[in-house]
N, C-alpha and C positions, 0 to 999 in steps of 0.2 A: 800784117804782123799780129800774131797771137801769142801771148805769154812769152814775148821775146824771140819768137821764131818767125822768120820770113817764110810764109807758106807758098807764095808764087811770085815769079818775076813777070808780071803782066802789066803792060803800060796802062791798060784800061781797067785792070782789076778783074776779079772773077765774081760770078754770082755765088753767094754763099748760102747753103741750106742751113737754116737755123733750127737746131735740135736741142735748144737749151730749155724749152718749156716742158716740164714733166706732164704726162697725161695726154699729150697730143699725138696725133698721127699726121705726118707730113708726107706729101706725095712729090716725087721727083720724076720728070719725064724727059729732061734734056741734059746733055753733057755741056760743060763749059770748056774753055780752052785748056784747062788742066785736068779735066775729069769731073769728079763730083767733089766740091769743096764743102766740108761739113763742120759746123761749129757745135761742139758738144756741151760747152760750159762757158760762162763769162767770168768765172772765178779761177784765177791762176793758182790758188791755193789748193782747191779740191776739184778733181777731174771726174771723168766718167769712164765707163768700160763699154767698148763697142763689140757687138756680136753680130755676125753675118749669118743669114739663113737663105740658101745653103752656105755652108762654111767656106766654100771655094768661090763665092760669088764675086768677090772683088779683092784687089791687092791694095794694101796701104802703101801709097807712094811716098807720103810724108806725114809726120805727126808733130804736133806741138804738145809737149807734156806740161802737166801742172806740178806744183811742188811736191804733191804726194805720189808722183810717178804715174798718174793716170793720164787720160787723154783730154786735152782742151779742144783740139781741132785736128782734122785729118783731111788729106787729099786721097780720094779713092779712084782706082782705075778698074772699072767694071769688067768682069770676065763673063758675066751673064747679062741678058737683057732685062730680066726681072728677078728681084730679090728684096729682102728686107734687112735693115740695120736696126738693131735695138740698142739704144743708148741708155745704159743703166746709170742713173744718177744716184746720189746717196740714199740709203734706205731702200724702200721698195719702189720708188718713183722711177719711171722710165718714159722714153719718147721712142716712137716707132717711125722709121723712115721707110716708106714704101717706094721702091724704085721700079719703074716700068718704062723702059726706054723705047720699046717697040722699034720702029724704023730708025730711031736716032742712035741705036746701038752700033758701035763701030769696032767692037772687040772680037775675040775669038767666038766661034759658033757656040750658041747656047743650047 
């Protein structure tokens, strides 16, 4: 549960990619049972903005929003095997998530 939103109904839970630390680059190489679970902030008052490159790289399956209407967490369904997600925190701070699923990619042709 993130900011009052149940993100997934998995008995064992999901692996969550932590994108809350500005200035970091995080690498993702595997999918979980729900896709890619991404935590963008730990603050339910102030969220982040997610940007995909390329823009059609993934679908947002579910989001948890913060009080300011931005994103606290998201479940992504990849449409490409390789892409990046930039999490824009307040100000100029950002976190980059580099997704490279390789043979773990189970979506449409990239």
